[in-house]
Backbone as JSON Lines, residues from 0, in Angstrom:
{"i":0,"aa":"M","n":[119.07,128.21,97.02],"ca":[117.74,128.0,97.67],"c":[116.58,127.58,96.4]}
{"i":1,"aa":"T","n":[117.12,128.33,95.39],"ca":[116.14,128.26,94.12],"c":[116.14,126.94,93.57]}
{"i":2,"aa":"T","n":[117.34,126.0,93.74],"ca":[117.45,124.75,93.12],"c":[116.63,123.84,94.25]}
{"i":3,"aa":"I","n":[116.75,124.0,95.32],"ca":[116.09,123.29,96.42],"c":[114.67,123.36,96.23]}
{"i":4,"aa":"L","n":[114.14,124.8,95.97],"ca":[112.62,124.77,95.82],"c":[112.01,124.0,94.53]}
{"i":5,"aa":"A","n":[113.04,124.21,93.28],"ca":[112.65,123.52,92.24],"c":[112.84,122.16,92.48]}
{"i":6,"aa":"L","n":[113.57,121.58,93.05],"ca":[113.49,120.12,93.23],"c":[112.37,119.33,94.34]}
{"i":7,"aa":"L","n":[111.91,120.45,94.92],"ca":[110.82,120.19,95.72],"c":[109.66,120.1,94.72]}
{"i":8,"aa":"Q","n":[109.59,121.09,93.88],"ca":[108.53,121.3,93.2],"c":[108.23,120.19,92.3]}
{"i":9,"aa":"D","n":[109.43,119.66,91.67],"ca":[109.54,118.37,90.93],"c":[108.87,117.2,91.59]}
{"i":10,"aa":"R","n":[109.26,116.8,92.69],"ca":[109.06,115.75,93.48],"c":[107.39,115.79,94.06]}
{"i":11,"aa":"A","n":[106.99,117.01,94.09],"ca":[105.58,117.23,94.55],"c":[104.96,116.79,93.18]}
{"i":12,"aa":"G","n":[105.24,117.67,91.9],"ca":[104.58,117.27,90.64],"c":[104.61,115.67,90.39]}
{"i":13,"aa":"S","n":[105.5,115.17,90.51],"ca":[105.76,113.58,90.27],"c":[104.77,112.68,91.26]}
{"i":14,"aa":"A","n":[104.86,113.28,92.45],"ca":[103.87,112.59,93.52],"c":[102.36,112.85,93.24]}
{"i":15,"aa":"S","n":[102.17,113.96,92.43],"ca":[100.61,113.86,92.08],"c":[100.2,113.46,90.9]}
{"i":16,"aa":"I","n":[101.15,113.22,90.08],"ca":[101.23,112.5,88.99],"c":[100.76,110.98,89.22]}
{"i":17,"aa":"K","n":[101.48,110.58,89.88],"ca":[101.38,109.15,90.62],"c":[100.08,108.8,91.25]}
{"i":18,"aa":"A","n":[99.55,110.05,92.12],"ca":[98.47,109.43,92.67],"c":[97.24,109.76,91.55]}
{"i":19,"aa":"A","n":[97.22,110.85,90.56],"ca":[96.28,110.88,89.68],"c":[96.28,109.5,88.9]}
{"i":20,"aa":"L","n":[97.53,108.86,88.59],"ca":[97.66,107.76,87.99],"c":[96.69,106.48,88.8]}
{"i":21,"aa":"V","n":[97.17,106.64,90.15],"ca":[96.35,105.42,91.0],"c":[94.9,105.8,91.08]}
{"i":22,"aa":"I","n":[94.56,106.85,91.14],"ca":[93.39,107.03,91.3],"c":[92.6,106.81,90.09]}
{"i":23,"aa":"G","n":[92.93,107.27,88.75],"ca":[92.55,106.78,87.45],"c":[92.36,105.2,87.23]}
{"i":24,"aa":"L","n":[93.6,104.52,87.58],"ca":[93.61,102.65,87.53],"c":[92.63,102.27,88.34]}
{"i":25,"aa":"S","n":[92.48,102.9,89.61],"ca":[91.39,102.23,90.88],"c":[89.9,102.64,90.04]}
{"i":26,"aa":"S","n":[89.67,103.56,89.59],"ca":[88.34,104.07,89.4],"c":[87.83,103.27,88.22]}
{"i":27,"aa":"S","n":[88.85,103.04,87.19],"ca":[88.64,102.29,86.23],"c":[88.4,100.72,86.56]}
{"i":28,"aa":"A","n":[89.31,100.41,87.26],"ca":[89.21,98.83,87.86],"c":[87.73,98.56,88.31]}
{"i":29,"aa":"V","n":[86.94,99.72,89.25],"ca":[85.77,99.55,89.73],"c":[84.77,99.63,88.69]}
{"i":30,"aa":"L","n":[84.89,100.3,87.76],"ca":[84.16,100.56,86.89],"c":[83.86,99.04,86.09]}
{"i":31,"aa":"V","n":[84.95,98.61,85.69],"ca":[84.98,96.95,84.89],"c":[84.45,96.09,86.0]}
{"i":32,"aa":"L","n":[84.71,95.99,87.23],"ca":[84.09,95.16,88.22],"c":[82.49,95.39,88.19]}
{"i":33,"aa":"V","n":[81.95,96.64,88.15],"ca":[80.6,96.87,88.18],"c":[80.07,96.48,86.83]}
{"i":34,"aa":"R","n":[80.72,96.57,85.7],"ca":[80.18,95.96,84.53],"c":[79.91,94.6,84.13]}
{"i":35,"aa":"V","n":[81.04,93.87,85.05],"ca":[80.7,92.84,85.12],"c":[80.01,91.96,85.89]}
{"i":36,"aa":"G","n":[79.76,92.57,86.97],"ca":[78.84,92.03,88.03],"c":[77.5,92.22,87.46]}
{"i":37,"aa":"V","n":[77.26,93.49,86.53],"ca":[75.94,93.78,86.01],"c":[75.5,92.6,84.9]}
{"i":38,"aa":"A","n":[76.88,92.5,84.16],"ca":[76.5,91.35,82.9],"c":[76.27,89.8,83.65]}
{"i":39,"aa":"V","n":[77.05,89.71,84.66],"ca":[76.63,88.32,85.44],"c":[75.54,88.46,86.1]}
{"i":40,"aa":"A","n":[74.84,89.15,86.18],"ca":[73.38,89.71,87.22],"c":[72.39,89.32,85.84]}
{"i":41,"aa":"G","n":[72.64,90.16,84.73],"ca":[71.79,90.07,83.84],"c":[71.66,88.48,83.41]}
{"i":42,"aa":"Q","n":[72.61,87.69,83.38],"ca":[72.33,86.38,82.64],"c":[71.69,85.55,83.84]}
């Protein structure tokens, strides 16, 4: 039982890490798009 729980915790941990990476990448991409849009609008 303990090994199964450990495996589930590892999977949950990797899933949350992947979710955090996806959220970080998407938010940084949005920031880049906003900066490019502001730069184009400024010109």
